[in-house]
matplotlib code that plots the C-alpha trace (Angstrom):
import matplotlib.pyplot as plt

x = [17.0, 13.6, 11.0, 7.9, 4.6, 1.6, -2.0, -4.8, -8.7, -8.3, -11.5, -11.7, -11.1, -7.8, -4.9, -1.1, -1.5, -4.0, -2.2, 1.3, -0.4, -2.1, 1.4, 3.2, 1.7, 3.6, 7.2, 8.9, 7.2, 9.5, 6.7, 2.8, 1.5, -2.3, -2.8, -4.9, -6.6, -4.5, -7.8, -10.0, -7.8, -9.7, -8.4, -7.9, -8.1, -4.4, -1.4, 2.5, 4.0, 7.8, 9.2, 12.2, 13.5, 12.6, 11.6, 9.3, 7.7, 7.2, 5.4, 3.2, 2.0, 1.7, -0.3, -2.4, -3.3, -6.8, -7.0, -9.6, -9.0, -12.4, -14.6, -12.7, -10.4, -7.2, -4.8, -1.2, 1.8, 5.5, 5.2, 6.9, 9.5, 8.5, 12.1]
y = [-2.2, -1.0, -3.3, -2.0, -3.9, -3.2, -2.5, -3.4, -3.0, 0.6, 2.5, 5.3, 8.1, 6.7, 8.7, 8.4, 9.6, 7.4, 4.9, 5.6, 5.9, 2.1, 0.8, 2.9, 0.5, -2.2, -0.5, 2.4, 3.6, 5.1, 6.2, 5.5, 6.2, 5.6, 5.4, 8.1, 8.0, 11.4, 12.6, 12.5, 12.6, 9.8, 6.9, 3.6, 1.5, 0.6, 1.9, 1.2, 1.5, 0.6, -0.5, 0.6, -3.5, -6.9, -7.7, -5.0, -6.0, -9.6, -8.4, -5.7, -9.0, -11.1, -8.6, -6.4, -8.6, -8.8, -6.3, -3.8, 0.3, 2.3, -0.2, -2.8, -5.7, -5.2, -7.2, -6.8, -8.3, -8.0, -5.5, -7.4, -5.6, -4.9, -5.4]
z = [1.3, 0.8, -0.7, -2.7, -2.0, -4.0, -2.2, -4.2, -3.6, -2.0, -1.2, -3.7, -0.9, 0.7, 0.2, 0.1, 4.2, 5.3, 3.1, 5.0, 8.6, 7.9, 6.7, 9.7, 12.5, 11.2, 10.3, 8.7, 5.3, 3.1, 0.8, -0.3, -3.4, -4.2, -8.4, -9.6, -13.0, -15.2, -16.5, -13.3, -10.8, -9.2, -7.1, -9.5, -6.2, -5.7, -4.9, -3.6, -0.1, 0.1, 3.4, 4.8, 4.8, 4.0, 7.4, 7.4, 4.5, 5.5, 8.5, 6.6, 4.3, 6.7, 9.4, 6.7, 3.7, 4.1, 6.4, 6.1, 5.5, 5.1, 5.0, 2.1, 2.8, 1.1, -0.8, 0.1, -1.7, -3.0, -6.5, -9.2, -11.1, -15.0, -15.8]

ax = plt.figure().add_subplot(projection="3d")
ax.plot(x, y, z, "-o")
ax.set_aspect("equal")
plt.show()
């Protein structure tokens, strides 16, 4: 079962593709999405990455929380459900 991760403190020029490639180093990425402002199209500085399994998600949190992407230390944790 896939697990969705919240990724915060992204640089403004991070793309879905670069986020996916960064997380692919530690496991299988199902999807990666950088959230963008609907009017300007500019990144809002956070996104979500869906990892294939809970063990891969756990590994990603341990390995990538506080890691650097494009000069910024990112925050990685399990996404909270809105339900």
